[in-house]
Structures are given as structure tokens and as C-alpha cells.
C-alpha positions as a Markdown table, in Angstrom:
| # | Residue | x | y | z |
|---|---|---|---|---|
| 1 | Met | 99.4 | 93.1 | 63.1 |
| 2 | Leu | 98.3 | 96.6 | 64.0 |
| 3 | Asn | 98.8 | 98.0 | 67.4 |
| 4 | Glu | 96.0 | 99.7 | 69.4 |
| 5 | Lys | 97.0 | 103.2 | 68.4 |
| 6 | Gln | 96.8 | 102.3 | 64.7 |
| 7 | Ile | 93.4 | 100.6 | 65.2 |
| 8 | Ile | 92.1 | 103.7 | 67.0 |
| 9 | Lys | 93.2 | 105.8 | 64.0 |
| 10 | Gln | 91.3 | 103.5 | 61.7 |
| 11 | Val | 88.2 | 103.7 | 63.8 |
| 12 | Leu | 88.5 | 107.5 | 63.9 |
| 13 | Lys | 88.8 | 107.5 | 60.1 |
| 14 | Gly | 85.4 | 105.7 | 59.9 |
| 15 | Asp | 86.4 | 102.1 | 59.8 |
| 16 | Ser | 83.9 | 100.9 | 62.3 |
| 17 | Ser | 84.7 | 97.2 | 61.8 |
| 18 | Ser | 88.2 | 97.8 | 63.3 |
| 19 | Phe | 86.4 | 98.5 | 66.6 |
| 20 | Asp | 85.7 | 94.7 | 66.8 |
| 21 | Phe | 89.3 | 94.3 | 68.0 |
| 22 | Phe | 88.5 | 96.2 | 71.2 |
| 23 | Val | 85.3 | 94.3 | 71.8 |
| 24 | Asp | 87.1 | 91.0 | 71.4 |
| 25 | Gln | 90.0 | 92.2 | 73.6 |
| 26 | Tyr | 88.1 | 93.8 | 76.5 |
| 27 | Gln | 84.6 | 92.3 | 76.7 |
| 28 | Asp | 85.4 | 89.6 | 79.3 |
| 29 | Met | 87.0 | 91.9 | 81.8 |
| 30 | Ala | 84.4 | 94.6 | 81.2 |
| 31 | Leu | 81.7 | 92.0 | 82.0 |
| 32 | Thr | 83.5 | 91.0 | 85.2 |
| 33 | Ile | 83.8 | 94.6 | 86.3 |
| 34 | Ala | 80.1 | 95.3 | 85.6 |
| 35 | Phe | 79.0 | 92.1 | 87.2 |
| 36 | Arg | 81.0 | 92.8 | 90.4 |
| 37 | Ile | 79.0 | 96.0 | 90.8 |
| 38 | Leu | 75.6 | 94.8 | 89.7 |
| 39 | Asn | 75.5 | 91.1 | 90.7 |
| 40 | Asn | 73.2 | 90.5 | 87.7 |
| 41 | Arg | 74.6 | 89.1 | 84.5 |
| 42 | Gln | 71.9 | 90.6 | 82.2 |
| 43 | Glu | 72.4 | 94.1 | 83.7 |
| 44 | Ala | 76.1 | 93.7 | 83.4 |
| 45 | Glu | 75.9 | 92.7 | 79.7 |
| 46 | Asp | 73.7 | 95.7 | 79.1 |
| 47 | Val | 76.2 | 97.9 | 80.8 |
| 48 | Val | 79.1 | 96.5 | 78.8 |
| 49 | Gln | 77.2 | 97.0 | 75.6 |
| 50 | Asn | 76.4 | 100.6 | 76.5 |
| 51 | Ala | 80.1 | 101.2 | 77.5 |
| 52 | Phe | 81.3 | 99.9 | 74.1 |
| 53 | Val | 78.8 | 102.3 | 72.4 |
| 54 | Lys | 80.0 | 105.2 | 74.6 |
| 55 | Ala | 83.6 | 104.3 | 73.8 |
| 56 | Tyr | 83.0 | 104.1 | 70.1 |
| 57 | Tyr | 81.3 | 107.5 | 69.9 |
| 58 | Asn | 83.7 | 109.1 | 72.2 |
| 59 | Met | 86.9 | 107.6 | 70.9 |
| 60 | His | 88.0 | 111.1 | 69.7 |
| 61 | Thr | 88.3 | 112.1 | 73.4 |
| 62 | Tyr | 90.7 | 109.2 | 74.2 |
| 63 | Ser | 94.2 | 110.5 | 75.0 |
| 64 | Ser | 97.1 | 108.2 | 74.8 |
| 65 | Lys | 98.4 | 109.3 | 78.2 |
| 66 | Ser | 96.9 | 106.1 | 79.6 |
| 67 | Lys | 96.3 | 102.7 | 78.1 |
| 68 | Phe | 93.1 | 102.3 | 76.0 |
| 69 | Ser | 92.0 | 99.6 | 78.4 |
| 70 | Thr | 92.3 | 101.9 | 81.4 |
| 71 | Trp | 90.2 | 104.5 | 79.6 |
| 72 | Phe | 87.6 | 102.0 | 78.5 |
| 73 | Tyr | 87.3 | 100.2 | 81.9 |
| 74 | Arg | 86.7 | 103.6 | 83.5 |
| 75 | Ile | 83.7 | 104.0 | 81.1 |
| 76 | Val | 82.5 | 100.5 | 82.2 |
| 77 | Tyr | 83.0 | 101.3 | 85.9 |
| 78 | Asn | 81.1 | 104.6 | 85.6 |
| 79 | Thr | 78.3 | 103.2 | 83.5 |
| 80 | Ala | 77.9 | 100.3 | 86.0 |
| 81 | Ile | 77.8 | 102.6 | 89.0 |
| 82 | Thr | 75.2 | 104.8 | 87.3 |
| 83 | Thr | 73.1 | 101.8 | 86.4 |
| 84 | Phe | 73.4 | 100.4 | 90.0 |
| 85 | Asn | 72.2 | 103.8 | 91.4 |
| 86 | Lys | 69.2 | 103.8 | 89.0 |
| 87 | Val | 68.3 | 100.2 | 89.9 |
| 88 | Lys | 68.6 | 101.1 | 93.6 |
| 89 | Lys | 66.3 | 104.1 | 93.1 |
| 90 | Arg | 63.7 | 102.0 | 91.4 |
| 91 | Gly | 63.8 | 99.7 | 94.5 |
| 92 | Glu | 65.1 | 96.7 | 92.6 |
| 93 | Ala | 68.2 | 96.3 | 94.7 |
| 94 | Asp | 66.6 | 93.5 | 96.7 |
| 95 | Tyr | 65.8 | 91.7 | 93.4 |
| 96 | Ile | 69.4 | 92.0 | 92.3 |
| 97 | Glu | 70.8 | 90.9 | 95.7 |
| 98 | Asn | 68.5 | 87.8 | 95.8 |
| 99 | Leu | 69.2 | 86.3 | 92.4 |
| 100 | Thr | 69.8 | 82.6 | 92.3 |
| 101 | Glu | 73.4 | 81.6 | 92.5 |
| 102 | Asp | 73.3 | 80.0 | 89.0 |
| 103 | Ser | 72.5 | 83.3 | 87.4 |
| 104 | Gln | 75.4 | 85.0 | 89.2 |
| 105 | Lys | 78.2 | 82.7 | 88.2 |
| 106 | Ile | 81.1 | 84.2 | 86.3 |
| 107 | Val | 83.7 | 81.6 | 86.9 |
| 108 | Phe | 87.2 | 81.6 | 85.5 |
| 109 | Glu | 87.0 | 79.2 | 82.5 |
| 110 | Ser | 89.7 | 76.8 | 81.9 |
| 111 | Asn | 90.5 | 73.2 | 81.0 |
| 112 | Glu | 92.9 | 72.7 | 83.9 |
| 113 | Asn | 92.8 | 70.0 | 86.5 |
| 114 | Ser | 89.9 | 69.8 | 88.9 |
| 115 | Glu | 91.9 | 70.7 | 92.0 |
| 116 | Leu | 93.1 | 74.0 | 90.4 |
| 117 | Gln | 89.6 | 74.7 | 89.1 |
| 118 | Glu | 88.2 | 74.1 | 92.6 |
| 119 | Arg | 90.7 | 76.6 | 94.0 |
| 120 | Lys | 89.8 | 79.2 | 91.4 |
| 121 | Glu | 86.1 | 78.7 | 92.1 |
| 122 | Ser | 86.7 | 79.1 | 95.8 |
| 123 | Val | 88.7 | 82.3 | 95.2 |
| 124 | Asn | 86.0 | 83.6 | 92.8 |
| 125 | Lys | 83.3 | 82.9 | 95.4 |
| 126 | Ala | 85.4 | 84.7 | 98.1 |
| 127 | Val | 85.8 | 87.7 | 95.8 |
| 128 | Glu | 82.1 | 87.8 | 95.3 |
| 129 | Arg | 81.6 | 88.2 | 99.0 |
| 130 | Leu | 83.8 | 91.3 | 99.2 |
| 131 | Pro | 82.3 | 94.8 | 99.0 |
| 132 | Lys | 81.9 | 95.9 | 95.3 |
| 133 | Asn | 84.8 | 98.3 | 95.3 |
| 134 | Glu | 87.2 | 95.8 | 96.9 |
| 135 | Ala | 86.1 | 93.0 | 94.5 |
| 136 | Ile | 86.8 | 95.3 | 91.5 |
| 137 | Val | 90.2 | 96.4 | 92.8 |
| 138 | Val | 91.2 | 92.8 | 93.5 |
| 139 | Thr | 90.0 | 91.7 | 90.0 |
| 140 | Leu | 91.9 | 94.5 | 88.3 |
| 141 | Tyr | 95.0 | 94.1 | 90.3 |
| 142 | Tyr | 95.4 | 90.4 | 90.4 |
| 143 | Leu | 93.6 | 89.1 | 87.3 |
| 144 | Glu | 94.3 | 91.9 | 84.9 |
| 145 | Glu | 97.6 | 93.0 | 86.5 |
| 146 | Tyr | 96.8 | 96.7 | 86.5 |
| 147 | Ser | 99.0 | 98.9 | 88.5 |
| 148 | Val | 97.8 | 100.8 | 91.5 |
| 149 | Ser | 98.0 | 104.0 | 89.4 |
| 150 | Glu | 95.9 | 102.6 | 86.6 |
| 151 | Ile | 93.2 | 101.3 | 89.0 |
| 152 | Ala | 93.1 | 104.7 | 90.7 |
| 153 | Glu | 92.5 | 106.2 | 87.3 |
| 154 | Ile | 89.8 | 103.7 | 86.4 |
| 155 | Met | 87.9 | 104.1 | 89.7 |
| 156 | Thr | 88.7 | 107.9 | 90.2 |
| 157 | Leu | 90.5 | 107.2 | 93.5 |
| 158 | Thr | 93.8 | 108.2 | 94.9 |
| 159 | Lys | 96.6 | 105.7 | 94.8 |
| 160 | Ser | 96.6 | 105.7 | 98.6 |
| 161 | Asn | 92.9 | 104.7 | 98.6 |
| 162 | Val | 93.6 | 101.9 | 96.1 |
| 163 | Lys | 96.4 | 100.6 | 98.4 |
| 164 | Ile | 94.1 | 100.7 | 101.4 |
| 165 | Ile | 91.3 | 98.9 | 99.6 |
| 166 | Leu | 93.8 | 96.2 | 98.4 |
| 167 | Phe | 95.1 | 95.8 | 102.0 |
| 168 | Arg | 91.6 | 95.4 | 103.4 |
| 169 | Ala | 90.5 | 93.1 | 100.6 |
| 170 | Arg | 93.5 | 90.8 | 101.1 |
| 171 | Lys | 92.8 | 90.6 | 104.8 |
| 172 | Lys | 89.1 | 89.8 | 104.1 |
| 173 | Leu | 90.0 | 87.2 | 101.5 |
| 174 | His | 92.4 | 85.6 | 103.9 |
| 175 | Asp | 89.7 | 85.4 | 106.5 |
| 176 | Ile | 87.1 | 84.1 | 104.1 |
| 177 | Leu | 89.4 | 81.4 | 102.6 |
| 178 | Lys | 90.5 | 80.1 | 106.0 |
């Protein structure tokens, strides 16, 4: 089994099929990040597709100082923010905010017992109620287990800002889940 650095080398040598590894590995969390910003599944899917294209064509700029996922999720985050701002300018923000709940669902999928599934759904709904930046930080920190430093790099924040956002988000989640 090849590691990520070896796969990156293959992609850079022209083996585009090797990039499928990154799509398989990172598409779910990328979709979650984009969805947390856009609240629209179709827009989020478009953002993720654009982010993968950007990552593919800019892979030569990747530096192994950080994990590939950190680099890629930063592309997703920036692409989603840019898309959100464009949508907002077009005056479609109300449309996105008022989508039916069925089209907004990105629920943790599992075959676990219903009580645990209900808890996960409650937490997911609570996270959806957080401001976008808090929802993304919570998702990256707790679901993806990224460090504060990695989240700061993805979102171009200071570590202190990430810690403050986490603190506020935990408090809000506690209040929401009471």
C-alpha cells in the first residue's frame, strides 16, 4: 500500500488515476465542511468538486510541512467561503437559508442501535444551529480529530482564535442540547 507522499509523486508524474485515492479519502469531510458553510447540498457538492479540481491542478504547490488533508480542506474552506459570498451578492442567501430540512440533512451514517443514532442526529442538528465558523471548528476538532494548529491552518486563524471558537461552540452546544 502506498502512502500519501508516494501517491502525490505518482499524480505529479502524470498518473491522474492515483488522485482517486484522495477523492475516496477526503470527499465526505470536504462535503461536510462545504455544507456547514453553504447549507445547500448541491452547492456544497459543486464546491467539493471544484476544490478537487483545484487540488489536482495545484498539487505541485503542496508542501509536506502539513498533512495533505489540512492543505486540501483549506482549499475546500476557501472555495466554500468564496461561493457563499457570491451567492450572498446575488441575493440568494434567503433561498439557501430557507431550504427544506430534507435537503439539508447530512447525518452521520451508521448501522448502530437507534438510541446512539438518535443522539448523533441530535448532536448533528445542534451543530447545524451553530454559526458556520463554530460548526466547522467543532466538526474538524471532534469528528476529524484535527489539532488546534491544523484547524488554524485550514481556516487561516490563530490558534487562540480556534480555542476561543471551540470554547464558545461547546458552551452553545451544551445550551442547545439541554
